[in-house]
MDAnalysis code that builds the backbone (N, CA, C; Angstrom):
import MDAnalysis as mda
import numpy as np

u = mda.Universe.empty(129, n_residues=43, atom_resindex=np.repeat(np.arange(43), 3), trajectory=True)
u.add_TopologyAttr("name", ["N", "CA", "C"] * 43)
u.add_TopologyAttr("resid", np.arange(1, 44))
u.add_TopologyAttr("resname", ["UNK", "UNK", "UNK", "UNK", "UNK", "UNK", "UNK", "UNK", "UNK", "UNK", "UNK", "UNK", "UNK", "UNK", "UNK", "UNK", "UNK", "UNK", "UNK", "UNK", "UNK", "UNK", "UNK", "UNK", "UNK", "UNK", "UNK", "UNK", "UNK", "UNK", "UNK", "UNK", "UNK", "UNK", "UNK", "UNK", "UNK", "UNK", "UNK", "UNK", "UNK", "UNK", "UNK"])
u.atoms.positions = np.array([
    [9.102, 8.149, 3.872],
    [7.624, 8.985, 3.255],
    [8.049, 8.774, 1.624],
    [6.910, 8.614, 1.424],
    [6.723, 8.835, -0.162],
    [5.584, 9.577, -0.689],
    [5.965, 10.319, -1.569],
    [5.078, 11.501, -2.007],
    [4.706, 11.367, -3.367],
    [3.446, 11.443, -3.788],
    [3.164, 11.144, -5.124],
    [2.754, 12.420, -5.640],
    [3.194, 12.560, -6.875],
    [2.688, 13.955, -7.396],
    [2.265, 14.216, -8.674],
    [1.072, 14.871, -9.122],
    [0.442, 14.982, -10.108],
    [0.110, 16.173, -10.510],
    [0.487, 16.546, -11.639],
    [0.391, 17.920, -12.214],
    [1.222, 18.966, -11.254],
    [2.426, 18.601, -11.275],
    [3.279, 19.361, -10.039],
    [2.806, 19.828, -8.455],
    [1.756, 18.916, -8.320],
    [1.170, 18.779, -6.692],
    [1.261, 17.387, -6.106],
    [1.962, 17.518, -4.733],
    [1.689, 16.567, -4.155],
    [0.148, 16.186, -3.699],
    [-0.160, 15.268, -4.422],
    [-1.665, 14.234, -4.033],
    [-1.601, 13.562, -3.374],
    [-0.591, 12.487, -2.772],
    [-0.658, 11.656, -1.502],
    [0.799, 12.144, -0.996],
    [0.885, 11.443, 0.310],
    [2.019, 11.401, 1.165],
    [1.946, 10.075, 2.270],
    [2.492, 9.259, 2.354],
    [2.824, 8.222, 3.220],
    [3.664, 6.785, 3.186],
    [3.834, 5.802, 3.902],
    [4.513, 4.876, 3.563],
    [3.794, 4.021, 2.699],
    [4.730, 3.430, 1.962],
    [4.244, 2.430, 1.191],
    [2.696, 1.389, 1.418],
    [2.830, 0.926, 2.672],
    [1.652, 0.457, 2.695],
    [0.651, 1.350, 3.047],
    [0.538, 2.488, 3.542],
    [-0.177, 3.265, 3.527],
    [-1.078, 3.665, 2.331],
    [-0.251, 4.003, 1.328],
    [-0.585, 4.327, -0.120],
    [-1.267, 3.164, -0.727],
    [-0.547, 1.875, -0.653],
    [-1.650, 0.803, -1.270],
    [-3.145, 0.718, -0.603],
    [-3.080, 0.734, 0.463],
    [-4.145, 0.368, 1.258],
    [-5.112, 1.721, 0.636],
    [-4.773, 2.919, 0.407],
    [-5.440, 4.022, -0.059],
    [-6.066, 3.442, -1.661],
    [-5.218, 3.066, -2.033],
    [-5.565, 2.709, -3.669],
    [-6.013, 3.775, -4.396],
    [-5.127, 4.916, -4.086],
    [-5.237, 6.186, -4.832],
    [-4.270, 5.891, -6.052],
    [-3.543, 6.980, -6.323],
    [-2.748, 7.266, -7.619],
    [-1.375, 6.204, -7.760],
    [-0.744, 6.451, -6.171],
    [0.338, 5.867, -6.014],
    [0.003, 4.000, -6.112],
    [-1.002, 4.113, -5.657],
    [-1.382, 2.193, -5.789],
    [-1.612, 1.975, -7.775],
    [-2.116, 2.814, -7.858],
    [-2.445, 2.778, -9.437],
    [-1.387, 2.871, -10.446],
    [-0.293, 3.525, -10.101],
    [1.108, 3.576, -10.686],
    [1.938, 2.258, -10.781],
    [1.811, 1.770, -9.274],
    [2.499, 0.994, -8.594],
    [2.081, -0.875, -9.449],
    [0.214, -0.615, -9.693],
    [-0.083, -1.623, -10.149],
    [0.449, -1.742, -11.460],
    [0.496, -0.489, -12.394],
    [0.827, -0.254, -13.696],
    [2.337, -0.979, -14.075],
    [2.979, -0.656, -12.740],
    [4.525, -0.969, -13.479],
    [4.638, -2.075, -13.030],
    [4.320, -2.727, -11.809],
    [4.760, -3.989, -11.774],
    [3.657, -5.102, -11.939],
    [2.791, -4.980, -12.523],
    [1.444, -6.009, -12.758],
    [2.018, -7.304, -13.823],
    [2.780, -7.122, -14.535],
    [3.497, -7.998, -15.171],
    [3.998, -9.041, -14.237],
    [4.965, -8.405, -13.371],
    [5.878, -9.093, -12.328],
    [5.165, -9.794, -11.323],
    [4.075, -9.402, -11.057],
    [3.124, -9.991, -9.728],
    [2.547, -11.380, -10.833],
    [2.110, -11.101, -11.923],
    [1.625, -12.160, -12.620],
    [2.553, -13.511, -12.916],
    [3.722, -13.064, -13.576],
    [5.081, -14.184, -13.592],
    [5.464, -14.568, -12.412],
    [5.213, -14.279, -11.129],
    [5.792, -14.968, -9.409],
    [4.251, -15.966, -9.328],
    [3.341, -15.182, -9.981],
    [1.812, -16.454, -9.529],
    [1.953, -17.572, -10.456],
    [2.662, -17.794, -11.582],
    [2.496, -18.563, -12.314],
    [3.539, -19.792, -12.078],
])
């Protein structure tokens, strides 16, 4: 179980795949952190 916290409050909870599918805060944080790695793998 992953919990996404924003402003001291849990705003999302779920498995990685569920949170990615929701495209909420967890998704945005994940994309920000791993964006460069995904582009490098695609090249």
